[in-house]
Backbone as XML, in Angstrom:
<?xml version="1.0"?>
<chain id="A" units="angstrom">
  <residue number="1" name="MET">
    <atom name="N" x="-0.683" y="-55.714" z="29.609"/>
    <atom name="CA" x="-1.065" y="-54.492" z="29.685"/>
    <atom name="C" x="0.016" y="-54.116" z="29.188"/>
  </residue>
  <residue number="2" name="LYS">
    <atom name="N" x="1.129" y="-54.429" z="28.588"/>
    <atom name="CA" x="2.739" y="-53.746" z="27.808"/>
    <atom name="C" x="1.418" y="-53.521" z="26.608"/>
  </residue>
  <residue number="3" name="ASN">
    <atom name="N" x="0.617" y="-54.503" z="25.843"/>
    <atom name="CA" x="-0.341" y="-53.765" z="24.275"/>
    <atom name="C" x="-1.031" y="-52.399" z="24.492"/>
  </residue>
  <residue number="4" name="ASN">
    <atom name="N" x="-2.117" y="-52.362" z="25.507"/>
    <atom name="CA" x="-2.197" y="-51.088" z="26.054"/>
    <atom name="C" x="-1.565" y="-49.841" z="26.724"/>
  </residue>
  <residue number="5" name="LYS">
    <atom name="N" x="-0.598" y="-50.180" z="26.899"/>
    <atom name="CA" x="0.521" y="-49.005" z="26.780"/>
    <atom name="C" x="1.147" y="-48.778" z="25.422"/>
  </residue>
  <residue number="6" name="ASN">
    <atom name="N" x="1.544" y="-49.446" z="24.516"/>
    <atom name="CA" x="1.907" y="-48.726" z="23.095"/>
    <atom name="C" x="1.013" y="-48.482" z="22.782"/>
  </residue>
  <residue number="7" name="PHE">
    <atom name="N" x="-0.582" y="-48.966" z="23.113"/>
    <atom name="CA" x="-1.697" y="-48.591" z="22.509"/>
    <atom name="C" x="-1.723" y="-46.916" z="22.784"/>
  </residue>
  <residue number="8" name="ASN">
    <atom name="N" x="-1.651" y="-46.388" z="23.779"/>
    <atom name="CA" x="-1.309" y="-44.900" z="24.148"/>
    <atom name="C" x="-0.705" y="-44.317" z="23.204"/>
  </residue>
  <residue number="9" name="ASN">
    <atom name="N" x="0.394" y="-44.781" z="23.695"/>
    <atom name="CA" x="1.853" y="-44.284" z="23.200"/>
    <atom name="C" x="1.192" y="-43.688" z="21.892"/>
  </residue>
  <residue number="10" name="ASP">
    <atom name="N" x="1.007" y="-44.731" z="21.224"/>
    <atom name="CA" x="0.728" y="-44.911" z="19.180"/>
    <atom name="C" x="-0.424" y="-43.681" z="19.223"/>
  </residue>
  <residue number="11" name="ASN">
    <atom name="N" x="-1.261" y="-44.117" z="20.354"/>
    <atom name="CA" x="-1.836" y="-42.534" z="20.089"/>
    <atom name="C" x="-2.174" y="-41.041" z="20.442"/>
  </residue>
  <residue number="12" name="PHE">
    <atom name="N" x="-0.611" y="-41.255" z="21.059"/>
    <atom name="CA" x="-0.392" y="-40.790" z="21.668"/>
    <atom name="C" x="0.452" y="-39.061" z="20.343"/>
  </residue>
  <residue number="13" name="PHE">
    <atom name="N" x="2.079" y="-40.422" z="20.016"/>
    <atom name="CA" x="2.360" y="-39.593" z="19.328"/>
    <atom name="C" x="2.118" y="-39.397" z="17.573"/>
  </residue>
  <residue number="14" name="ASN">
    <atom name="N" x="0.099" y="-40.245" z="17.332"/>
    <atom name="CA" x="-0.372" y="-40.039" z="16.114"/>
    <atom name="C" x="-1.240" y="-38.187" z="16.614"/>
  </residue>
  <residue number="15" name="ALA">
    <atom name="N" x="-1.535" y="-38.451" z="17.834"/>
    <atom name="CA" x="-2.555" y="-37.064" z="17.942"/>
    <atom name="C" x="-0.639" y="-35.586" z="17.895"/>
  </residue>
  <residue number="16" name="TRP">
    <atom name="N" x="-0.451" y="-36.036" z="18.112"/>
    <atom name="CA" x="0.794" y="-35.287" z="18.249"/>
    <atom name="C" x="1.442" y="-34.633" z="17.396"/>
  </residue>
  <residue number="17" name="ALA">
    <atom name="N" x="1.631" y="-35.681" z="15.954"/>
    <atom name="CA" x="1.488" y="-35.689" z="14.753"/>
    <atom name="C" x="0.905" y="-34.956" z="14.118"/>
  </residue>
  <residue number="18" name="MET">
    <atom name="N" x="-0.887" y="-35.075" z="14.740"/>
    <atom name="CA" x="-1.892" y="-33.501" z="14.217"/>
    <atom name="C" x="-1.725" y="-32.578" z="14.237"/>
  </residue>
  <residue number="19" name="VAL">
    <atom name="N" x="-1.262" y="-32.721" z="15.255"/>
    <atom name="CA" x="-1.207" y="-31.182" z="15.680"/>
    <atom name="C" x="0.166" y="-30.291" z="15.794"/>
  </residue>
  <residue number="20" name="THR">
    <atom name="N" x="0.787" y="-31.138" z="15.252"/>
    <atom name="CA" x="2.331" y="-30.621" z="14.671"/>
    <atom name="C" x="2.187" y="-29.965" z="12.969"/>
  </residue>
  <residue number="21" name="GLY">
    <atom name="N" x="1.326" y="-30.569" z="13.048"/>
    <atom name="CA" x="1.073" y="-31.208" z="10.957"/>
    <atom name="C" x="0.443" y="-29.505" z="11.324"/>
  </residue>
  <residue number="22" name="ILE">
    <atom name="N" x="-0.755" y="-29.386" z="11.994"/>
    <atom name="CA" x="-1.925" y="-28.551" z="11.829"/>
    <atom name="C" x="-0.993" y="-27.331" z="12.345"/>
  </residue>
  <residue number="23" name="LEU">
    <atom name="N" x="0.128" y="-26.859" z="13.010"/>
    <atom name="CA" x="1.011" y="-26.343" z="13.445"/>
    <atom name="C" x="1.626" y="-25.487" z="11.891"/>
  </residue>
  <residue number="24" name="GLN">
    <atom name="N" x="2.454" y="-26.617" z="12.192"/>
    <atom name="CA" x="2.867" y="-26.365" z="10.555"/>
    <atom name="C" x="1.965" y="-25.768" z="9.117"/>
  </residue>
  <residue number="25" name="LEU">
    <atom name="N" x="0.694" y="-26.368" z="9.264"/>
    <atom name="CA" x="-0.352" y="-25.238" z="8.614"/>
    <atom name="C" x="-0.906" y="-24.234" z="8.486"/>
  </residue>
  <residue number="26" name="MET">
    <atom name="N" x="-0.745" y="-23.521" z="9.376"/>
    <atom name="CA" x="-1.714" y="-22.358" z="10.292"/>
    <atom name="C" x="0.367" y="-21.617" z="9.822"/>
  </residue>
  <residue number="27" name="ASP">
    <atom name="N" x="1.448" y="-22.369" z="10.587"/>
    <atom name="CA" x="2.000" y="-21.152" z="10.176"/>
    <atom name="C" x="2.776" y="-20.688" z="8.418"/>
  </residue>
  <residue number="28" name="TYR">
    <atom name="N" x="2.753" y="-21.878" z="7.729"/>
    <atom name="CA" x="2.593" y="-21.754" z="6.119"/>
    <atom name="C" x="1.693" y="-20.834" z="5.515"/>
  </residue>
  <residue number="29" name="ASN">
    <atom name="N" x="0.341" y="-20.782" z="6.593"/>
    <atom name="CA" x="-0.244" y="-19.304" z="6.278"/>
    <atom name="C" x="-0.061" y="-18.036" z="5.713"/>
  </residue>
  <residue number="30" name="LEU">
    <atom name="N" x="0.397" y="-17.706" z="8.011"/>
    <atom name="CA" x="0.984" y="-16.386" z="7.919"/>
    <atom name="C" x="1.856" y="-15.929" z="7.384"/>
  </residue>
  <residue number="31" name="ASN">
    <atom name="N" x="2.809" y="-17.534" z="6.720"/>
    <atom name="CA" x="3.800" y="-16.705" z="6.310"/>
    <atom name="C" x="3.488" y="-16.343" z="4.514"/>
  </residue>
  <residue number="32" name="VAL">
    <atom name="N" x="3.008" y="-17.473" z="4.064"/>
    <atom name="CA" x="1.968" y="-16.384" z="2.577"/>
    <atom name="C" x="1.721" y="-14.871" z="2.780"/>
  </residue>
  <residue number="33" name="ARG">
    <atom name="N" x="0.568" y="-14.777" z="4.144"/>
    <atom name="CA" x="-0.149" y="-13.665" z="4.552"/>
    <atom name="C" x="1.094" y="-13.002" z="4.341"/>
  </residue>
  <residue number="34" name="GLN">
    <atom name="N" x="1.872" y="-13.103" z="5.245"/>
    <atom name="CA" x="3.232" y="-12.162" z="5.330"/>
    <atom name="C" x="3.379" y="-11.278" z="3.940"/>
  </residue>
  <residue number="35" name="VAL">
    <atom name="N" x="3.642" y="-12.704" z="3.123"/>
    <atom name="CA" x="4.826" y="-12.407" z="1.923"/>
    <atom name="C" x="3.172" y="-11.723" z="0.535"/>
  </residue>
  <residue number="36" name="ASP">
    <atom name="N" x="1.469" y="-11.755" z="1.168"/>
    <atom name="CA" x="0.861" y="-10.953" z="0.271"/>
    <atom name="C" x="1.164" y="-9.609" z="1.752"/>
  </residue>
  <residue number="37" name="ASN">
    <atom name="N" x="1.757" y="-9.262" z="2.358"/>
    <atom name="CA" x="1.222" y="-7.895" z="3.259"/>
    <atom name="C" x="2.684" y="-7.174" z="2.777"/>
  </residue>
  <residue number="38" name="ASP">
    <atom name="N" x="3.958" y="-7.985" z="2.967"/>
    <atom name="CA" x="4.599" y="-6.965" z="2.039"/>
    <atom name="C" x="4.853" y="-7.311" z="0.929"/>
  </residue>
  <residue number="39" name="THR">
    <atom name="N" x="4.092" y="-7.726" z="0.100"/>
    <atom name="CA" x="3.759" y="-7.101" z="-1.555"/>
    <atom name="C" x="2.719" y="-6.122" z="-1.946"/>
  </residue>
  <residue number="40" name="LEU">
    <atom name="N" x="1.650" y="-6.410" z="-0.960"/>
    <atom name="CA" x="1.154" y="-5.259" z="-1.071"/>
    <atom name="C" x="1.483" y="-3.582" z="0.003"/>
  </residue>
  <residue number="41" name="LEU">
    <atom name="N" x="2.160" y="-3.862" z="0.601"/>
    <atom name="CA" x="2.873" y="-3.059" z="1.374"/>
    <atom name="C" x="3.988" y="-2.427" z="-0.103"/>
  </residue>
  <residue number="42" name="ARG">
    <atom name="N" x="4.591" y="-2.821" z="-0.688"/>
    <atom name="CA" x="5.683" y="-2.374" z="-2.105"/>
    <atom name="C" x="5.185" y="-1.405" z="-3.310"/>
  </residue>
  <residue number="43" name="HIS">
    <atom name="N" x="3.325" y="-2.398" z="-3.306"/>
    <atom name="CA" x="2.861" y="-2.326" z="-4.076"/>
    <atom name="C" x="2.421" y="-0.237" z="-3.843"/>
  </residue>
  <residue number="44" name="LEU">
    <atom name="N" x="1.916" y="-0.228" z="-2.623"/>
    <atom name="CA" x="1.780" y="1.188" z="-2.267"/>
    <atom name="C" x="2.178" y="2.046" z="-1.982"/>
  </residue>
  <residue number="45" name="GLN">
    <atom name="N" x="3.304" y="1.603" z="-1.445"/>
    <atom name="CA" x="4.483" y="2.589" z="-1.782"/>
    <atom name="C" x="4.789" y="2.878" z="-2.974"/>
  </residue>
  <residue number="46" name="ARG">
    <atom name="N" x="5.289" y="1.877" z="-3.593"/>
    <atom name="CA" x="5.731" y="2.533" z="-4.940"/>
    <atom name="C" x="4.249" y="3.441" z="-5.946"/>
  </residue>
  <residue number="47" name="GLN">
    <atom name="N" x="2.784" y="3.310" z="-5.362"/>
    <atom name="CA" x="1.864" y="3.672" z="-6.193"/>
    <atom name="C" x="2.145" y="5.623" z="-5.407"/>
  </residue>
  <residue number="48" name="ASP">
    <atom name="N" x="2.354" y="5.127" z="-4.406"/>
    <atom name="CA" x="1.917" y="6.809" z="-2.820"/>
    <atom name="C" x="3.325" y="7.277" z="-3.930"/>
  </residue>
  <residue number="49" name="GLN">
    <atom name="N" x="4.608" y="6.999" z="-4.488"/>
    <atom name="CA" x="5.275" y="7.793" z="-4.895"/>
    <atom name="C" x="5.277" y="7.745" z="-6.138"/>
  </residue>
  <residue number="50" name="VAL">
    <atom name="N" x="5.187" y="7.905" z="-6.415"/>
    <atom name="CA" x="3.430" y="8.085" z="-8.021"/>
    <atom name="C" x="2.430" y="9.657" z="-8.195"/>
  </residue>
  <residue number="51" name="LEU">
    <atom name="N" x="1.982" y="9.382" z="-7.681"/>
    <atom name="CA" x="0.893" y="9.930" z="-6.936"/>
    <atom name="C" x="1.941" y="11.297" z="-6.157"/>
  </residue>
  <residue number="52" name="GLU">
    <atom name="N" x="2.685" y="11.116" z="-5.414"/>
    <atom name="CA" x="3.300" y="12.673" z="-5.124"/>
    <atom name="C" x="3.982" y="13.202" z="-6.658"/>
  </residue>
  <residue number="53" name="LYS">
    <atom name="N" x="4.300" y="12.242" z="-7.018"/>
    <atom name="CA" x="5.228" y="13.179" z="-8.337"/>
    <atom name="C" x="4.183" y="14.060" z="-8.913"/>
  </residue>
  <residue number="54" name="GLN">
    <atom name="N" x="2.675" y="12.971" z="-9.356"/>
    <atom name="CA" x="2.240" y="13.024" z="-9.914"/>
    <atom name="C" x="1.726" y="14.962" z="-9.268"/>
  </residue>
  <residue number="55" name="ASN">
    <atom name="N" x="1.536" y="14.432" z="-8.226"/>
    <atom name="CA" x="1.174" y="16.169" z="-7.042"/>
    <atom name="C" x="1.904" y="17.309" z="-7.586"/>
  </residue>
  <residue number="56" name="LYS">
    <atom name="N" x="2.945" y="17.072" z="-7.245"/>
    <atom name="CA" x="3.973" y="17.971" z="-7.590"/>
    <atom name="C" x="3.597" y="18.759" z="-8.938"/>
  </residue>
  <residue number="57" name="GLU">
    <atom name="N" x="4.002" y="18.099" z="-9.891"/>
    <atom name="CA" x="3.457" y="17.825" z="-11.340"/>
    <atom name="C" x="2.067" y="19.036" z="-11.677"/>
  </residue>
  <residue number="58" name="LEU">
    <atom name="N" x="1.156" y="18.414" z="-11.156"/>
    <atom name="CA" x="-0.214" y="19.269" z="-10.862"/>
    <atom name="C" x="-0.402" y="20.245" z="-10.046"/>
  </residue>
  <residue number="59" name="GLN">
    <atom name="N" x="0.927" y="20.962" z="-9.008"/>
    <atom name="CA" x="0.654" y="21.948" z="-8.329"/>
    <atom name="C" x="2.217" y="22.656" z="-9.488"/>
  </residue>
  <residue number="60" name="LYS">
    <atom name="N" x="2.977" y="21.912" z="-9.698"/>
    <atom name="CA" x="3.862" y="23.536" z="-10.307"/>
    <atom name="C" x="2.669" y="23.999" z="-12.330"/>
  </residue>
  <residue number="61" name="GLN">
    <atom name="N" x="1.659" y="22.697" z="-12.787"/>
    <atom name="CA" x="0.931" y="23.311" z="-13.467"/>
    <atom name="C" x="-0.159" y="24.095" z="-13.128"/>
  </residue>
  <residue number="62" name="THR">
    <atom name="N" x="-0.688" y="23.987" z="-12.267"/>
    <atom name="CA" x="-1.457" y="24.746" z="-11.350"/>
    <atom name="C" x="-0.923" y="26.776" z="-11.027"/>
  </residue>
  <residue number="63" name="HIS">
    <atom name="N" x="0.504" y="26.839" z="-10.907"/>
    <atom name="CA" x="0.671" y="27.538" z="-10.295"/>
    <atom name="C" x="1.185" y="28.599" z="-11.371"/>
  </residue>
  <residue number="64" name="GLU">
    <atom name="N" x="2.011" y="27.714" z="-12.520"/>
    <atom name="CA" x="2.831" y="28.572" z="-14.435"/>
    <atom name="C" x="0.629" y="29.223" z="-14.875"/>
  </residue>
  <residue number="65" name="TYR">
    <atom name="N" x="-0.434" y="28.029" z="-14.582"/>
    <atom name="CA" x="-1.741" y="28.684" z="-15.287"/>
    <atom name="C" x="-2.640" y="30.167" z="-14.265"/>
  </residue>
  <residue number="66" name="LEU">
    <atom name="N" x="-1.833" y="30.039" z="-12.533"/>
    <atom name="CA" x="-2.875" y="31.345" z="-11.906"/>
    <atom name="C" x="-1.862" y="32.386" z="-12.643"/>
  </residue>
  <residue number="67" name="GLU">
    <atom name="N" x="-0.487" y="31.924" z="-13.160"/>
    <atom name="CA" x="0.534" y="33.590" z="-13.102"/>
    <atom name="C" x="0.040" y="33.908" z="-14.313"/>
  </residue>
  <residue number="68" name="LYS">
    <atom name="N" x="-0.411" y="32.863" z="-15.962"/>
    <atom name="CA" x="-1.210" y="33.149" z="-17.146"/>
    <atom name="C" x="-2.509" y="34.378" z="-16.977"/>
  </residue>
  <residue number="69" name="ILE">
    <atom name="N" x="-3.313" y="33.149" z="-15.423"/>
    <atom name="CA" x="-4.195" y="34.696" z="-15.437"/>
    <atom name="C" x="-3.875" y="35.742" z="-14.933"/>
  </residue>
  <residue number="70" name="ILE">
    <atom name="N" x="-3.073" y="35.608" z="-13.811"/>
    <atom name="CA" x="-2.234" y="36.802" z="-13.942"/>
    <atom name="C" x="-1.834" y="38.529" z="-14.656"/>
  </residue>
  <residue number="71" name="MET">
    <atom name="N" x="-1.658" y="37.520" z="-15.224"/>
    <atom name="CA" x="-0.920" y="38.262" z="-15.814"/>
    <atom name="C" x="-1.220" y="39.297" z="-17.458"/>
  </residue>
  <residue number="72" name="GLN">
    <atom name="N" x="-2.365" y="38.163" z="-17.884"/>
    <atom name="CA" x="-3.241" y="39.195" z="-18.938"/>
    <atom name="C" x="-4.689" y="39.245" z="-17.955"/>
  </residue>
  <residue number="73" name="ASN">
    <atom name="N" x="-4.401" y="38.827" z="-16.452"/>
    <atom name="CA" x="-5.386" y="40.480" z="-15.952"/>
    <atom name="C" x="-5.212" y="41.588" z="-15.485"/>
  </residue>
  <residue number="74" name="GLU">
    <atom name="N" x="-3.351" y="41.206" z="-15.551"/>
    <atom name="CA" x="-2.938" y="42.804" z="-14.779"/>
    <atom name="C" x="-3.025" y="43.543" z="-17.302"/>
  </residue>
  <residue number="75" name="GLU">
    <atom name="N" x="-2.764" y="42.637" z="-17.670"/>
    <atom name="CA" x="-2.337" y="43.494" z="-19.435"/>
    <atom name="C" x="-4.179" y="43.958" z="-19.174"/>
  </residue>
  <residue number="76" name="ILE">
    <atom name="N" x="-5.398" y="43.365" z="-19.090"/>
    <atom name="CA" x="-6.508" y="44.161" z="-19.255"/>
    <atom name="C" x="-6.754" y="45.564" z="-18.435"/>
  </residue>
  <residue number="77" name="ILE">
    <atom name="N" x="-6.288" y="45.305" z="-17.183"/>
    <atom name="CA" x="-6.092" y="46.523" z="-16.461"/>
    <atom name="C" x="-4.970" y="48.084" z="-17.623"/>
  </residue>
  <residue number="78" name="ARG">
    <atom name="N" x="-4.436" y="47.642" z="-17.139"/>
    <atom name="CA" x="-3.162" y="47.713" z="-18.461"/>
    <atom name="C" x="-4.151" y="48.874" z="-19.145"/>
  </residue>
  <residue number="79" name="ARG">
    <atom name="N" x="-4.687" y="47.587" z="-19.665"/>
    <atom name="CA" x="-5.976" y="48.695" z="-21.831"/>
    <atom name="C" x="-6.496" y="49.689" z="-21.081"/>
  </residue>
  <residue number="80" name="LEU">
    <atom name="N" x="-7.562" y="48.764" z="-19.828"/>
    <atom name="CA" x="-8.658" y="49.740" z="-19.317"/>
    <atom name="C" x="-8.554" y="50.371" z="-19.440"/>
  </residue>
  <residue number="81" name="ASP">
    <atom name="N" x="-7.129" y="51.149" z="-18.262"/>
    <atom name="CA" x="-6.692" y="52.442" z="-17.783"/>
    <atom name="C" x="-5.834" y="53.131" z="-18.896"/>
  </residue>
  <residue number="82" name="LYS">
    <atom name="N" x="-5.382" y="52.958" z="-19.796"/>
    <atom name="CA" x="-4.905" y="53.560" z="-21.292"/>
    <atom name="C" x="-5.954" y="53.990" z="-21.752"/>
  </residue>
  <residue number="83" name="ASN">
    <atom name="N" x="-7.345" y="53.150" z="-21.975"/>
    <atom name="CA" x="-8.396" y="53.988" z="-22.488"/>
    <atom name="C" x="-9.273" y="54.223" z="-21.760"/>
  </residue>
  <residue number="84" name="SER">
    <atom name="N" x="-9.532" y="54.554" z="-20.558"/>
    <atom name="CA" x="-10.289" y="55.462" z="-19.836"/>
    <atom name="C" x="-9.845" y="56.797" z="-20.152"/>
  </residue>
  <residue number="85" name="LEU">
    <atom name="N" x="-8.108" y="56.685" z="-20.141"/>
    <atom name="CA" x="-7.642" y="58.576" z="-19.749"/>
    <atom name="C" x="-8.059" y="59.029" z="-21.884"/>
  </residue>
</chain>
Protein backbone atom coordinates (compact mmCIF):
# COMPACT_ATOMS: atom_id res chain seq x y z
CA MET A 1 0.00 0.00 0.00
CA LYS A 2 2.91 2.30 0.74
CA ASN A 3 4.23 2.02 -2.83
CA ASN A 4 0.79 2.86 -4.20
CA LYS A 5 0.66 6.00 -2.01
CA ASN A 6 4.12 7.08 -3.21
CA PHE A 7 3.03 6.43 -6.80
CA ASN A 8 -0.06 8.64 -6.28
CA ASN A 9 2.08 11.36 -4.70
CA ASP A 10 4.53 11.16 -7.60
CA ASN A 11 1.66 11.41 -10.08
CA PHE A 12 0.25 14.39 -8.22
CA PHE A 13 3.60 16.20 -8.13
CA ASN A 14 4.30 15.39 -11.79
CA ALA A 15 0.90 16.73 -12.76
CA TRP A 16 1.46 19.78 -10.56
CA ALA A 17 4.84 20.39 -12.20
CA MET A 18 3.24 20.20 -15.65
CA VAL A 19 0.46 22.60 -14.65
CA THR A 20 2.91 25.12 -13.18
CA GLY A 21 5.13 24.79 -16.27
CA ILE A 22 2.17 25.50 -18.54
CA LEU A 23 1.17 28.46 -16.41
CA GLN A 24 4.72 29.83 -16.57
CA LEU A 25 4.70 29.51 -20.36
CA MET A 26 1.34 31.27 -20.54
CA ASP A 27 2.63 34.04 -18.28
CA TYR A 28 5.76 34.41 -20.44
CA ASN A 29 3.62 34.60 -23.57
CA LEU A 30 1.45 37.31 -22.02
CA ASN A 31 4.54 39.27 -20.97
CA VAL A 32 5.96 39.08 -24.49
CA ARG A 33 2.66 40.30 -25.92
CA GLN A 34 2.50 43.12 -23.38
CA VAL A 35 6.01 44.25 -24.31
CA ASP A 36 4.99 44.14 -27.97
CA ASN A 37 1.87 46.20 -27.18
CA ASP A 38 3.91 48.75 -25.20
CA THR A 39 6.42 49.02 -28.04
CA LEU A 40 3.61 49.44 -30.55
CA LEU A 41 1.94 52.08 -28.38
CA ARG A 42 5.17 54.11 -28.14
CA HIS A 43 5.66 53.85 -31.90
CA LEU A 44 2.09 55.01 -32.56
CA GLN A 45 2.49 57.92 -30.15
CA ARG A 46 5.67 59.03 -31.94
CA GLN A 47 3.90 58.65 -35.26
CA ASP A 48 0.99 60.77 -33.99
CA GLN A 49 3.45 63.50 -32.95
CA VAL A 50 5.05 63.49 -36.40
CA LEU A 51 1.66 63.60 -38.11
CA GLU A 52 0.51 66.44 -35.87
CA LYS A 53 3.65 68.43 -36.73
CA GLN A 54 3.14 67.75 -40.44
CA ASN A 55 -0.51 68.76 -40.17
CA LYS A 56 0.42 72.08 -38.53
CA GLU A 57 2.97 72.76 -41.26
CA LEU A 58 0.42 71.90 -43.95
CA GLN A 59 -2.13 74.23 -42.34
CA LYS A 60 0.47 77.02 -42.28
CA GLN A 61 1.35 76.47 -45.94
CA THR A 62 -2.33 76.34 -46.92
CA HIS A 63 -3.00 79.59 -45.07
CA GLU A 64 -0.04 81.28 -46.78
CA TYR A 65 -1.19 79.99 -50.17
CA LEU A 66 -4.74 81.24 -49.64
CA GLU A 67 -3.44 84.63 -48.50
CA LYS A 68 -1.39 84.86 -51.67
CA ILE A 69 -4.44 84.00 -53.80
CA ILE A 70 -6.49 86.67 -52.02
CA MET A 71 -3.77 89.26 -52.60
CA GLN A 72 -3.57 88.34 -56.29
CA ASN A 73 -7.34 88.51 -56.66
CA GLU A 74 -7.42 91.91 -54.99
CA GLU A 75 -4.71 93.11 -57.38
CA ILE A 76 -6.69 91.79 -60.36
CA ILE A 77 -9.81 93.58 -59.12
CA ARG A 78 -7.86 96.85 -58.69
CA ARG A 79 -6.48 96.60 -62.22
CA LEU A 80 -9.88 95.79 -63.65
CA ASP A 81 -11.40 98.73 -61.79
CA LYS A 82 -8.61 100.99 -63.02
CA ASN A 83 -9.10 99.89 -66.61
CA SER A 84 -12.87 100.21 -66.47
CA LEU A 85 -12.67 103.89 -65.56
